[in-house]
N, C-alpha and C positions, 0 to 999 in steps of 0.2 A: 511305509509298511507294504509288503508284497503280498498280494492275494494268492492263495493256493487253489482257489476255485472249488474247494471242498466244503460242503456244509454238513452239519450233524445236528440231530435233534437231541434235546435234553430229555432224559428219561424221568420217570416219576420220582426218583430220588435226587434229581438235579445233576446227574452225571452225564458226561459226554465221553466219547471215545476218540482218542487221537489216532489217526491212521498209522499203521505200522511203518509205512514208507517215510512218513514225516518224522516219527520217533527215531527211526534208524538214521535218517539224514541229519537230524539235530543231536544225535548221540544221547537220547533219553532212554535210560535203562528202566526195566521193570522195577517198580517201587522207589524210583528216584524222586526226591522231593521237588516240587515246582512251586514257585512263588506266584501269587495272584495279585495283580495290580488292577485298579480301576482308574481310567482316564476318560472323564466325561461319560459317554455312552459305550466306551470300549472296555472289554475285559482282556487283559494281557497276561499270558502265561509265560514264565521265564524259568529256566533251570535255576534252582536255588544255589546261591553262593554264600557260604558262611564267611564273613569277614570279622576278624577279631578287632577289638577296640585298641586304639593306640594307648600305650602305657603312660604317655606324657599328656596328650591332649584329650584323650577319650573319644576321638573321632573314629567312626566306623566307615571304611571306604575300601573300594577295590584297589586303591592306590597304596594302601598300607603294605608294609613289608614285614616279613617275619625273619627274625634273627636268632642266633644261638639255639638252633634246632627247635624253633617254635616257642622258645621261652619268653622272647621279647617281641612285641609287635609295635611298630612305629609308623605314624603317618609321615608324609614328607615334612610337614611343619615340625612335628615332634622330633624327627631325626635331625633337622637343622638346629633346633634348640639344644638337643643333647650334644651334638658336635661342639657347639659354642661353649656349653657348660664344661665339657671334658677338656677342651683347649684351655679354658680359664683355670681349671684345677691343675693342669700340668704346668702352667706358667708359675704358679705359686711356689 
């Protein structure tokens, strides 16, 4: 993890301000959702990424792919399973 050298105080409502330069560099727009993670003593902020669940396995991952104009979402494992299933159906 790279330090920016910037420190901020938490206000009475628990808020902090991310410097504009940092938001611009990371492409964080106003009102854009951020995810909050806790790792030991660290608080990690990350741009929120919405991943849909795989239609076959139910897995939620950034590796999932969206097909048919977003109507079908598949994980790599779900895609492999579906390919095998389709091939078996075509052989019949």
